[in-house]
C-alpha positions in Angstrom: 85.4 146.8 86.6 83.3 144.0 87.7 81.0 144.3 90.8 82.4 142.4 93.7 80.0 141.6 96.6 80.7 143.1 100.0 81.7 140.0 101.8 84.1 138.9 99.1 86.8 141.3 100.1 86.5 140.3 103.8 86.8 136.7 102.9 89.8 137.2 100.6 91.6 139.4 103.2 91.2 136.6 105.8 92.8 134.0 103.5 95.4 136.2 102.2 94.3 136.8 98.8 92.9 139.8 96.7 89.3 139.7 95.8 90.3 139.1 92.2 92.6 136.2 93.0 89.8 134.7 95.1 87.4 135.0 92.2 89.6 133.6 89.7 90.3 130.6 91.9 86.5 129.9 92.2 86.2 130.4 88.5 89.0 127.9 87.9 87.3 125.4 90.3 83.9 125.9 88.5 85.5 125.3 85.1 87.4 122.3 86.1 84.5 120.7 87.9 82.1 121.1 84.8 85.0 119.6 82.7 85.0 116.7 85.0 81.2 116.5 85.0 81.2 116.6 81.1 83.7 113.7 81.0 81.6 111.5 83.2 78.6 112.4 80.8 80.8 111.5 77.8 81.7 108.0 79.4 78.0 107.1 79.5 77.5 108.0 75.8 78.0 105.3 73.2 78.6 102.5 75.6 76.1 100.0 74.4 78.0 97.1 72.8 74.9 96.1 70.8 74.0 99.6 69.3 74.4 100.0 65.5 77.5 102.0 65.6 79.4 99.6 67.8 82.2 97.4 66.5 81.3 93.5 65.9 82.9 92.2 69.1 83.5 88.7 67.5 85.6 90.5 64.8 88.8 91.4 66.8 90.2 93.8 63.9 86.9 95.8 64.5 87.6 95.8 68.3 91.2 97.0 67.6 90.0 99.7 65.4 87.5 100.8 68.0 90.3 101.0 70.6 92.5 103.0 68.1 95.2 100.2 67.8 96.5 98.8 64.5 97.9 95.3 64.0 101.5 96.8 63.7 101.1 98.7 66.9 99.8 95.7 68.9 103.1 94.2 70.2 104.2 97.8 71.2 100.9 98.4 72.9 101.1 95.1 74.9 104.6 95.8 76.1 103.5 99.3 77.2 100.7 97.8 79.1 102.9 95.2 80.7 105.4 97.9 81.7 102.4 100.0 83.3 101.2 96.9 85.0 104.7 96.4 86.5 105.1 100.0 87.6 101.6 100.0 89.2 102.3 96.6 90.9 105.4 98.2 92.6 103.3 101.2 93.7 100.8 98.5 95.0 103.4 96.7 96.9 105.1 99.9 98.3 101.7 101.2 99.4 100.9 97.9 101.2 104.2 98.4 103.1 103.3 101.9 103.7 100.1 100.8 105.3 101.9 98.3 107.5 104.3 101.0 108.5 101.4 103.5 109.3 99.7 100.7 111.4 103.0 100.2 113.4 103.6 103.9 114.0 100.1 104.8 114.5 100.0 107.5 111.9 96.5 107.7 110.2 97.7 110.2 107.6 100.3 107.5 106.4 97.6 104.7 106.4 95.0 106.8 104.5 97.5 107.9 101.8 98.8 104.4 101.5 95.3 103.0 101.4 94.3 105.3 98.6 97.4 104.5 96.5 96.8 100.8 97.1 93.2 101.0 95.8 94.0 103.1 92.9 97.0 100.7 92.0 94.9 97.7 92.4 92.3 99.2 89.9 95.0 100.1 87.3 96.6 96.8 87.6 93.3 94.9 87.3 92.1 97.0 84.1 95.6 96.7 82.6 95.7 92.9 83.1 92.1 92.5 81.4 93.2 94.6 78.5 96.4 92.5 78.1 94.5 89.3 78.3 92.0 90.6 75.7 94.8 91.6 73.3 96.8 88.3 73.9 93.9 86.2 73.2 92.7 88.4 70.5 89.2 87.7 71.7 87.1 90.3 73.2 85.8 89.6 76.8 83.6 92.0 78.6 85.5 93.2 81.8 82.4 92.3 84.0 82.6 88.6 82.7 86.4 88.5 83.1 86.4 89.9 86.6 83.7 87.3 87.6 85.7 84.4 85.9 83.0 83.7 83.4 83.7 82.8 79.7 82.5 85.7 77.2 78.9 85.7 76.3 79.9 86.3 73.0 79.8 83.3 70.7 83.0 82.5 68.9 82.7 80.5 65.6 84.3 77.1 65.9 85.0 77.2 69.7 82.6 75.2 72.0 81.2 77.0 75.1 81.7 75.8 78.6 78.2 74.2 78.4 79.2 72.3 75.3 82.5 71.2 76.7 80.7 69.8 79.8 82.1 72.4 82.4 
């Protein structure tokens, strides 16, 4: 049997759990938080588009391969992204209505929940719209450039830039 600190049984009894249930919950939270932390560390790795292992962003087939999409899957992926955009747009509209209802009724709980869903839905709709645009045009554009309304920094052979077109 493992040693349990003297204060653990008292805390567990107050919360209605046995000391072993309390310890298991704490271990679960630690393992999940470390998984989340490791996920964020993985996101930072290999994100440089100019690294030697990165795909050629001017070659759209390499971008598709990097994203794990084949040319045969492309129409299905686009339909799935459009469906997701539609579903999250509905959540977006309903959460706006929920915020309005919360303001009329004075319920902060409703306002905060609706605001959270509104923000998350807006992020998903924005990201899916960018991905659909990239797949439809078959030209990679950085998200940060797309969100700012800029043309991609990547030179595309045979296509004049905005400067060359006089914009």
